[in-house]
N, C-alpha and C positions, 0 to 999 in steps of 0.2 A: 494470569494465564501463563502456562509454562512455555518453554521454547518449542515444544513439540506439539502443542495443541493446535488444532485447526478449527476455524470458525467457518461453517458452511453457509452459503447464502443462496442456495438453489431455490428456496421458498421465500419470496419477497414479503410474506406475512410474518416471517420470523425475525422481526426487527430487533428483538432482544439478543440475537445471536449474530449480529453483523450484517444481516440481509437488508439491503436498501434498494428500493426501486429508484433508479437513477434518472429517468426521463429518456427521451428518444434521441439517441446519438447514432445515426446511421453509420458513421465511420467505424464504430466498434460493434456494430450489430452482428456481424458474422465472424469477427476475429477477436481473440482473447488478448488483452493487454494487461501486463503486470507492472504496477508501479511499486518500487522498493525504496525503503528508507531505514536507517539505523534506529534501533531502540535499545532499551536496557537489557532486554532478553537476547539481543542479537540483531535480527532483521525482521521487519514487518512488511508484508506485501498485500496490496489490494488488486485483485484480478477483476477486470471489467469485461463484461460481454453484454452488448446491447443495453438493456435496462437493469441489469443485475450486477451486484458487487459482492465478492467473497474475500474474506481476510484470512491470512495465514501468518504465523509467527514461528521463526526457527532460529537456531543458533548460528547457522551459516547461510550464505546466499545459495549455495548448491542445494542444501536441504529445503530452503524456501521454494526455489524453482521446481524442485522435484515434487513437493507437496502441491503446488499450484497446478503443475502440469498433469497431475493425477486426475484432475477434474476436466481435462481436455487440453489439447495442444495450445501453446502460447505463441502468438505471432510476434510479440514485442515484449522485452523485459527492459524497463527504464529504471535506472538506479540513480537516486538523488545523492550526488557527491559534491560537496562544496569545493570550488576551485578558487585558488588565490586567498587562502586563509591568512589573516594578518599575523605578524610576528607577536604582537601584543594588542590588548584591547579587544573590542568586539567589531564584527562586520556591521557596516551601516544598515544592511538589509535586515540583520537580526534585531538591531536596535529599533528600527521602524516597525518591524513585525510585532514586537512586544509592546509598543507604545499604547495601542488601544486597550491592552489588558492591565496596564499599570494602575495601581491604586490612586 
């Protein structure tokens, strides 16, 4: 997927293209929420509205928000940014998160 591709999730039956039926979450039923994290291509975002989820990938956060906002206004943009990175070694949270996947 390139940095400018957008995966649309308007149709929950299009599971192969990022569409996922998410269950009933009344707190996001009428508001769109965008969760953002870094990736090799730049930034990836998942926009949630009610029971549907759409994904976007872009080179910058501004481009990502613009792409997500094109499908409807966003009430919240939440960006995952680690705080307190160690000077050396790994964060304990990262070590524990990888533990179940280790061979």
